C-alpha angles and dihedrals in degrees: 000000000000125000106207120208120259093254089052091052091048089061088055094051092048089052089053093052090047090054089045091056090048091052090051092049093045096054099033109034111025108100115247094011118122131159109274098218113003125057118258088249091057094048092048088049090055090048091049091051090049090052091053094046092046090049090051091050089049092052091048093048090053090061101029109030095173110060122134091189092057091046091056096042092050092049094052090046086055091051091049097051091045089052089053091050093049090046093055099035105122096212119099087226101039112215088198089074088077087070087076087069091053090051094052095044093044094053101032096049090051107038105033137250098308095062090036090058089047092049093049092049093043096047093044095050093044090051092050092048096046093047092045091054089043094055103028091107096024106069091156089065094063093099124176086247092059092048091048091049091053093046091047090050091049091050090049091053094047093045090048091051093051092049092045091052091055092046092048093048090051091047093049092049090047093047093047092048091048093050098046131082106239095220104044102022091229124120115289124228095267092055090043092055091050092049093046092051091056093046094051092042091060098044094100096045102079092290116133122230125269137204128245121212118197109198124195121180110230118225092007092141090054091055089053092048096046102035105022135248093288089063088047091054090048089054093051092048091048093050090050089050089052089052092051093050095044101041129077123248093256096049121100125227124181139170105239096189139307106347095341122108134185122209128187118202107194121213091002129136117231092249092054089050090054091056092050090052093049090051091052092047090054093051090048095050091047092052094046093052092045089054097044095249130131111219140107141178132255121203133203115200129202134165127223124259095001095068097023140356093208135045094247094051097045093044089053090051094047093044089054091053091048092050090048091051094047090049092054100037133050090228145309093061127156122206135180124222095242136133107270095028112241118202118206119195115237 
């Protein structure tokens, strides 16, 4: 599932309003055009309701850009108004049926393959139902041109789905590779900053606080000097593996740079985060001893928004706590971002 930006969603809403205007013009101001089955008042009523619903979705999107429920509702409303237009299109081969393709592409290219598949299935099913009802008692209207148009439209949708699936797969692979640290497989700093921006942005919207852990490997330089950089890389990869085995699926772990790591524990109390840090310290110490190495890990802990309402502020406070712990302990320390800073031995 993709979550497009607000500007990208604005383009989609403008497109909806443009098609709404075209529909109004087609049924009301084109000479010789009248709805085939409903009255003009009924068709205009459907377009008026669509305008109100689209405006309500637009208002909601401005305040809550990421909403899968709204994505899906808006898509099905698009399919419904398109079906009404096709049902009342006076032409034997309704040009309005091509709008289904716009619905599929407009939703699938923005929201990912899951909604794309739903848009394809929904549009194709709606088109078949509407056309079946239209021509149930008008067998003479089932011209070869109409059958060809439907077949052509179906081929376009299937082909677009195949292309979109390949594009989406390539995009996902590229996005993953650009967001991951090549050595450890954790998030890199760029991805961390993007994730942190979203977490802090939603702090005041009903989201509970979270805890930041800032980890620094003690005596890492000595490992590189004594055993070589290959051993140093092994230590970093092993520490990343310990994080993956210890943290929950919803937690975030990233390599901030060198031997420094940042961890976000969502919906976690500071005391619970301390226990997580201690558990990681024990696993690191055990692995180091088993492999004949002398190193440990020091943690700084801080809670958002208690110790900072932005990533920069919180990191600064946690970094101060970590530095205080490293200056008062030989390694394996654990410090809270508090005033005054309190270091707790690990």
